N, C-alpha and C positions, 0 to 999 in steps of 0.2 A: 381537324384533331382531337379525339376525341380525348376526355375530361383523364379518363384512366392512362391515353398515352403521354398526358404534357405532364400528369403526376410524377410517372416514371423516368421523363425526359429532364424534367424537371429535377428528381433527387438526383440523376445521373449529372449533368451540370452540377449540382453544388457536391458533389463526390469530388469530380474531375479539378472545382474552385479551390478545394478545401486543400488538395494536393500542391496546386498549386503557391497553394499560402504559405505550407510549409516548408516549403522548399524557401522561400522567400524570406519567412521570419530571421532564419538567425543570419543573413547580409544585410537585413534594415534593423538587426539588433531592435526588434518590436515581439514582445511573449505571442507564441501562436492562436492564442485565443483571443487575445486583443486584436492581431490583423483579421481575424475573421469577420469578429464582428464590425470594422472596419469594410472590410470586403461585402459584408451585407448590406451597409447603410449607403455605398456605391451601386448596389445592385437596383436600387430601389429608382433612380433616373431611367438605369437600362432595361427595368421592367415597362416602364413605358412605350416605350418600341414596341410595333407591332411585331416584329421578327422573336422579339424576347419576353413577350410579354405571357410566358408559360413559366416565369420563373419563378412567378408567384402559385403558382399552381399547386404545390408541397406547401404546406403551411402549420405554426406548431398550432396545437390542440393541446386540451387539456388530456386526452386520451393517450397522443401520443408518447409528452412528456411523461404523465404519472405512469402508465402501461409498460411503455416499449423499455424508453432512454431512460428514464430513474434507475430501475434497479439493475439494468447495466451497469449505472455509473455506482452504484452504492454495492452491488458486487464483488466489481470487480477492483474499488479502491480497499474494501475491507477484506479481502482474498489475499490482497499482499502484505496482509499487517501480521505481525506476530502476537499472538497472547499474550506471551510473559511478559512485552513490553509493554503493552497495557498494561498489564496488572501494575507494573511499576509505576505506572503513570496513573493510573485510576484516579486516584484523586484531581489531579489538575485538569483531566477530561471533561471527569465528573461534573466537578462545578463550574468550570466554564460552560459545558452543553445546560445543565439543567440550570443552577445559578443564574450565571454570567448570564445566559439567554433570558432567564425571565427578567434578568435587571436590565437588559436592552431593553425588549420590548415595552415594558411599564414607563422605563428612562422615556423614551419615545412617544410613548401615550400621553403624559404628562406634559415636558416638554414641548411636544411638538402641537399639541391643542391651544396653550398658551400662545407658543410661537406664532401657530398660522392665526390666530385671532386679534393680532397686535398686528398685524401687517391686511386686515380685513378680511381675511378666512375665517368664517365662523363653520368650523366642521365639529360633528359629534364627537365628543371622546372616543366612543364604542368603535367608529372610523378607523381614528387615529390608532387606535390599540389594535384593530385589523394589519390595517399598515405594519405597525411596530411587529405585530407576530412573524408575517411574512419576510421583512427585510431584515431580520437579525437571525435569520441561516446563512453562513457562511460558508462558501464554495471556494475550495484549495486548488483548484484544478491550475491555474497562471500561477499562483503561490507555488504550486509545489513543484511542477517544472520549472521555475528561477532555482527554487534550493536547488535542484538537483544540477543546476546550472554552475553556477555558486558555490557548491559545496557546505552548504548550512548545517549544523550539528543535526546529526540523526535524531537524537532526540525532542530536538526543536520543530524536525518535519510530522516525527508519532504524535506528537499532542497535538501541533494544528490541524491534522488529518484524522484524530482521533474526534476533537472537537466538532470538526466536519459535519461527520457521519452521526453522530451523535446527538448533535442540537439541529439536525434536519427533521428528528423525531420529536424531539421536544418544540421544536417550532409550528410542524406541522399539527401537534395536539393540540397544542395552544392556539392556532389557527382555524380550526373546526371547533373549537368551544367558543370562539368570540364569533366564530361565523354565525353557530347556531343562535345565538344570542342574539343577536341583529335578526335574525330571519324573525325568530319567534318572539323575542323583545326581553327585556333583561327585565328578572322578579327579583331583583334582591337578592338576600342571602339564598334563597331556592338557587336564583341561578348560578352563585356561587359556590355552593354546595358540589351542585350538578356537575358543576365544570371540572371541579377537583375529582368527583368521581370519577368522571371517565378522562381525566389526565392522567389518574394513579393506573385506570383499568388498561389505559391504552399503552402505556411505559411496561407497565407490569405482564400485561398482556402479553403483547410485543416480544418479550423479551423469552417468554418460558415457552411460547410457540415457535417464535426462531430455534429456539433449542431442540426443539421437536423433529421441527423441519431438518435440521444442520442434522441431528443423528441418524437420521429416515433417508435421506441422501448419502449419508456416509454408509451406512449400510447396500446400500443399495451398489456405491462403488465398490466396493469389496466382491460384491457379486458381478456385475459388470465386466469382467478382463477382458477389452477390447477398449482400445483408443479411440473410436467416434463413438463407443458408446458413452465413455466416462467421459469424453467431455462435452455430448448430447446431454449428459444430469446435470450438470452445472450447469450450465442454461436453464433447463428447466427448473433446477433449484431456484434460483434469482425469482426467476418471474413465478413458478407454480406460488412459490412463500409468499412473493407479496400480492397476487390474485387472490388465494386463498384468508390472506389476514384481512382484506379487504370484503371478502366474504363474507368471514366472521361476524364482521363488524356491521356486517346488517342484520344478520340471524342469531347472536346469542345475545340470550336476555339474565339476568337476574332481578326477579322479583318485577319483573314489566319493565324492568332500566336495562336498555341496550350494552353491551359488554363489547367495548371499544377496543380493538388492539391494532397497534399501530404496525401499518405494512412496512414503513422503514425500517424501525428498529427490529422487527423481526428478520427482515432480507439482512441487515447486518449481523444479527447472530448467528443466522446460519450461515451466512458467509464464513462467519470467525470461527466456528465450530468447522466445517470442512476443510476452511485451508488448513485449522492446527490439529484436528482431530482424522478425519475423512482422508486428510494426503497423504497418510499412511496406506491408504487402504487402496488410492492410486499406483496404477504402473509406473514404474517409477521411468520408464522411457515414455511416457507420457507428460509428466510432470513439467519441460520444457517445451511443447506445443502446450500446453494449459495452458502456460503464462502467455503466451504467444498470442493465442488464440483471444484472451481476454482482453490482452494491449491491444488488439486491434479492435474489439466491439467495441473497447470505449476509446479509443479516437477514431471510430465514424460517429458513434454519439454525440459525442462531445464535441467532432467538426460539425455538426448539423446543428448542434444546437446552440451552439454561439455564431455563425454565420446566418440563421435562420431568426438569433437575437438581434442581428443590424435589421434585418426584413421585419421585424415587428414595427418598426418604427415605423413603415409606412400606414400599418394599421390603424393607427391611436386617430381616433376623432378628438382629441383636444389636443388645442398647439402646445408646445413647451414653452411658448414665448407668452403665452396669455396664463401661465403657472408660474413662470419664470421664478419668483420673487416667492412662492409660496415652496419649490422646489430647492431653492438657497438655501432656504432656511430647515427645511428636513435634510438636507444635506448634513449642513452643519452638527442638527440636532443627533441624527444618525451615527456621525463622528465622533462627539461626546459621550453619549449612550457607550460604543464600542469602548472607549475609553474605562468609563467608570464600569462598564463589567470585564474589565480585565485587570487592571491592575488593586482595586481592592482584594477580589476573590483571588489574585495570584498572592497577593500581600498577605493574607487570612492564613495562604497554605504554606507560603513561607516560616511566617509565624510560630503555626502550631509544629513546624520542622515535621511534618505525615511521610513527605517524601525529599528526594535530594531539592536544592536551592533552584530557582529559577530566575538567572540572572536579570538583571533591570532592561536591559539592551534586548534579551528574548522579551520581556513587555513590551517595549516602545513596536516592534515587529509585528508581533501579538495586536495591537492596538489598531497600526495603521494599516495590515498588509489583512483586512476584514474585507476581501473583495465578494461581492452578491452576482450566483449564474440562475442557473436553471431549474434551481426548484421555488426562489422566489416569485419567478414566471409561471409554473406551474400553479402555483396555493393562487395567483392574480386569476390562474385563467378560470380556476376553482369557482370560482366567484357565480354566483347566475346572471344575467344578465340584467334580470328584473329585479336586484337587492334595491331594498328601499329603506328609507330610514324619516319618520315620524319628522325629525327636525332637520333635513337635509334639503337645503335650498338654494345649492350649484347649480347651474344650467343643463351640465352635462349629470351623468348616472355617478352610482357610488364605486362601478368597476372601473368605468372610463377613465376616473380621477385616480384611484390606488392604479391601474393598469397605468399610466404617464407618470407618476411620481416613482414606481417601481424602475422603471424602464430609464428613468433619469438617472438613480444612484447607482444601478447596474453600470450606466457608462461613465457617471464618473470615478466608480471603481475599477473599471478596467482602463476607460484613457488616460487617467490620472496617477491611481494610488498604484496599478501594476506595469505602468509603465517607470515610476519611480520608484521601485524595488528595488532593481541596481543601485540606486545612489543609498537607499536606505538603510541594506544589506551589508554595504559600505561604513556606510558612515556610523553605524552600531558596530563596527568589526566584528560582525555575524560570523564573516566567511573567514576568521583569523586561525589559523592555526594553535590546536592546546594539547594539553598532556602528551601522548605518543605521538602526537602528530608531526610535529619538527622533525623530531630522528626518526623517521619515521621517511619525510619529503629527502631528507638528506642521503638516508638509505638507498630510495628508490633511488635518486639520480644516479649514485654514482652504480647500482647495479646494472640500471639499461642500458646506458653507457658502457660499461663491460661486455655486455651482451652483444651491443652494437659491433665496438671490436672482435669479437669473437665469430661474428655473422661474414664479418669483411678480412679476416684471415681464413674463413674458411672457400671464401670465391677466388683467391690467389691463382689457384691451382683451374679455373674455369677457362678453356681460352673463347669463350664469349665474352668477357669481362673485358670493358678496355681498364689500361693497366694505369693509367694518369688517373682518370675519375678514381680508382682506387683508392691510388694513393694520395688525391686532394682528401676522398672522406676519411679516410683512413686518421690521415692529419691533425682534420678536424673533429673528430670524434675521441682523439687520442688530449686533445687539449682540454675539452668539455670535460674529461673522465678526469682529467688531473687536477682541475679547479674543484671537481664536484668533491674531489677523493679528499684535496686540503678545506675546503669546507667544513666537509664533514671531522675530518680530524683535530678543527679548530672548536667546534663544538662537541667533542666526544668526552668533556671531561667528564670524573664522575660521575658517567653513565652506562656503570656497569646495570646497573638496577633495571633504569629502564630497556636498555638492550637484552637483560634475558626478559623482558615482559613484553618485547616483542616477538622478540624468538616464541617465545611459550603460545603467543594469538597466532603467531604463524602453524607451528605445531598444532595445537586445535584443528585449525584451517584442514588441515594433510589427513588429522586424523576422523575430520567430519566426513569427507572425501572419500576415505578408503572403507569407512560404513558404510556411506550410500552404496560404492560398489559390492560389498557385500551384499544389501541387502537387494539389492537389484537380480542377482547371483542367487537368491535364495539362499545365503550363507548365512543368513543372520533371521532369526523372526520378527514379527512385527513389534510384538512384546518388547524384546532384546532391544533391539534396534532405536525404539523410543527413549528407556531407558539409560540408555550410554548417550543417546544424541541430549538428550535434556540435562544431563550431568554435564557434556560440554559446554553446552549453551549457558549456564550458569558459572560456569569456569571462567567463558569469554566473558560472560557480563560482568564479573569481579576483578578481572584485569584491566577491561577498558574503566573502570572506575578508580583502577589504581591499588588494587587488592590484589594479593594475594597470585589466587584462581583457585590456592587448592579448596577444597571443599572437606567443611567438617558442619556435619550436621547437629552436634551439640551447639557450637555457636550460631548457625542458619533458625535453629530455635526460638531464639530470640529478637528473628525481625523481623520486621514488619509484617508480611504475611505469614509466617510464623510455618512450620514443619509439615504441617497437613496439607495446607494451600499447593505447595509444591510438590505433594506426593501426588495429590490429585492432577497436576502438571506432567509428572511423569517423570520427575527427577530424582525420584528416592531409589536408590542404590540399596532395596532390600532384596532380601532371598527371593528368587523367579520361584514359583511353586512348581515348573515342568522342569522335568530335569535334563531333556534337549535342549529349552532356552536357555539355561542357566550354562549348561556346555558352549553353545555357540556364542553364548555373552561372554566367557572368557576367552574362547577362540577368537571371537571378534576383539576386545581388547590388546590379545597378543599381537594378530598382525596389524594392525593399525599401530602401536606401539614400534616394532618391526620398522615399518614404515619412515615413522616419524626420526629412528635411530639413522637409519639410511640415509633419508635427506640432509638431518642436521650434522652425519659425517661428511656429507661434501660439502654442505655447505663452509664446511672449518676451513676449506682448501685456498676459499673466496679472498683476494685480495684487499678486493674493499674493506674486510672487517677486521684488520689487523691491527687498528685503532682504536680497538673496543678491549685488548686484550683477549682478546675473543675464547682462547684454548682452555681457559678455566671456567669460563660461562659457558661454553658450550657443553665442555668435559661433565660439569656438572647437572646439567638438564639431561644427556643424552645417559647419566649414570644411572639420573631418577625413572628414565623411559624405561631404562634395562631391566631397573628391580621392577617396575609393571607389565613387564612383559613375562620376567621370569616368573612372577605370584601368580602373572594368569595362565601360563603355561602349567604352572605346580598345580593350580586349580583345577584346570581342563582334566589333565594326566588324571589325576584322583575319580574325576566325574566319569570319565572312558573307562577305569577300570571295576567301577560300583555300578555301572548303570552296560553291560556290555550290548544293550541293541546299538546305541549310540555308535559302534562300529558300522553299523550298516549304513545309519544313518549319512554318516561320511562317504561311503563310498558312493551313494547315490549323489551326495554333492557330487563329488569328486566327476562323476558320469555325468552330472548336467552342464556341469564345465566342460568338460568333450564335446560336447553338443552343440553348446554354445558355440566352441573353437571351429568345429565343422560346419556349421550354417553358417557361419561368415565364409569361409571359404569357397563355399558353395555358392552366395552372394558375390563375389569376387568373381571367380568363374566364370559366373552369369553373365555378370555386366561386364565382362572384358570380351563376351562372345566367344569364349572359348569353350565352353556347354550352350545348349538353349534350354529354355526353359522347362521343355520336354523335361528334359536328362536330368537335370536340377532335383526337379519333385519325384523322379524318379529314387535317384540317391538322397535326399532328404526323406523319403518311407523309409528305404532301409536302414538308413542310422539312427531314424527312431525307435523301429524295431528289428534289430540286429540280428542274424539268424545265427546259432552256436556251431563255432567251425567243427566240423567233420573229424571223428578220431583218424 
C-alpha cells in the first residue's frame, strides 16, 4: 500500500471514529473533545497491529495545524460572534487576552523556573518563558459545548470565546518573540525593545490587515450573487487572510526591521467584519447554508485535531514518568498563573466600572475552565528540532521537553478540568435562571403543554389514531398543563412589568423576522435594513439588561461607547439620503408593526396569560405599535406623494413578489412530477419575460 493511500485511509478511519465518538459522548456523559483524545490514546496500541499500522500515517504537523486547521477554527468561532456584544465586553476581553495572558506567561516563567529548580530540574528561565507563552493560550471548544448543554449565560460564553480568540494572537506574538530570543541569544535591553516592537506591530498590523481583508471580501460577496461562490469566498477569506499575513510578516520591513503581522488576529478581525458587515451582502437564502458549512468544517477540524492529540502521545521520545515531578509542578504553576490572570484583572475591571459587573462565580469558572488545545500544540511543533541554549543540560532536546510538558498539561485540562465542568457549573450556580428567565420558563411550560393539547384535539377525527392512546395522552398533558398553570399563577404576583418586557422581546423577534423576509424579497435596501436591525438589536440589549428598551439617543450620548460608535455600527436613526431607502424604511416599519399587532392580538386569547391581567399590558403594547404603524405609514405616504418615481419602484417589487410565488408554484409542480423539467424551464422563461396581451 502506497504512503498516499495509507494517509487517505487513515484520514477516513479517523473521521469514522469521530462519528462513533460523537454518538457515544452523550451516552457516556463525557465532553466530545475529551472522548476524542481518549480514543486517540486507545489507537496507539491498535496501531502496533500490522493490519492497523496505517492509522499513524496521518499525523499532526505544524503546517497542517497552522495553515489548514487553525484558520478554519478561528474563522468559524469569530464568524458566529456579534460585534456589538463584543463591544459591550471589549474591556474584559482585551484585559484577559492581553494583560491576563502576559501575567499568566510571566508567572509561569518565574514560578516554573524556581519550582523546577527546587526539584532538581535546571531549566533556563527563557525556556520556561517560551513554554509559558504557548501554554497560556486557552481553547474554548469543550467549555463552550458544555455551556450550550447547561445553559450558561450568553455574556459569560461571549467573554470566554472572545478571550480565547484574541489571546491566541497575543500568545503567538509573545511566543515568536521569545523563540527568536532563544535562537539569536538574549541581548538585554536591545532584545526587549526589539520584542516590544514586534509585539505591537503584530497586534496593530494584524488588526489593520484583517479589517482590510474583511472589507475586500465583503465587497466580493456583494458581487458574487451565487450560493456556491459566496460560501467559497468565505473559505478563501479565512485561509487567504491567514497566509497573506504570514507572507507579509516575512516581506515587510521598516528601516531594515521586519514588520510582523499577526495572522491569527488578522483572521479574527476579517471574520468579524464579514460576519457583521459582509453578512448583509450574503444572499438571504445562503445565510443558513453558510452557518451549516462552517459548523461542519469546524466539526471536522476539531475532530481530527483532538483525536490526533491522543495519537501524539506515541511520538513522545520523553517518558512522562521520567518528568512526572516536573509535570506536577508545572500543572500547579499553570493553575496558579491562570487564577492570577483572572481575579486581579477582572477585579480591576469591576472596580473602575467600565462595563457591567462580572460576578465572582463567573470568575471562578474562568479560572478553572481554562482548557488548552490546538494552538499550544501548533506552537510546540513550530519549535525547530535543533533549537539549543548554552545552559541546557538535559538529556533530551528543548522541543521534546516542552512537547512533553504541553501534552501533559493538555491532558490534565481535558481529562480533569473538562470532565469536572458539569460539577463546577452547578457548584457555582452558573446555570441558575435569572432576570426574565424564571418567568419565561414558567410561561414556556404553559405554552408548550397548551399547544400539545391543541395538537391532540386535532387528532380526534383521524381514523388511524388509537382512541385509548389519545385519551391517555390527553389526560397526561391536561394534568401537566394544569400543574404548570398553577405554578405560573403562584409566581405571577407583581409581574406586569416583567411580563411586558417578555412581550416586548417577543415583539422584537417578530419584527426582526419580518424585516429579514422583506430584505430577502428585495423590499428593503441593505442600508435601511442595517439601520432598523441595529435599532432593534439595541432595544433588545436594553430589555435584556432590565431597561425599558426605548431608544433615546440623547440619553445614549452619555453611555460608555457614545453615539458616534453606535452610528458606525449602524444603529443611528438619522435620515437616509436616498428617498427610496427612506420610503422603504418607513414602509418596512409599518409592515413589521402590523405583524406584531396581529400576533399580540392572537396572543391575548391564550388562556395561560390570564393570570397576568394581560389585557391591560397587551393593550398598551398594541397601542404603541399601532402608533408606530400610523406614524410610519403617514411618513411613507408623504414620501410617495413627494417622489412620484416611488410608485414605479412599488410596482417593480410587487412584480418580484409575483414572480417568486410563480416560481415556487412551478417547483412544486415539477417536484410532484406534474410537469417535466423542460416544461418548467419554458414556463419560467415566459414568466420572466411575459408577453403583452393582444388587444
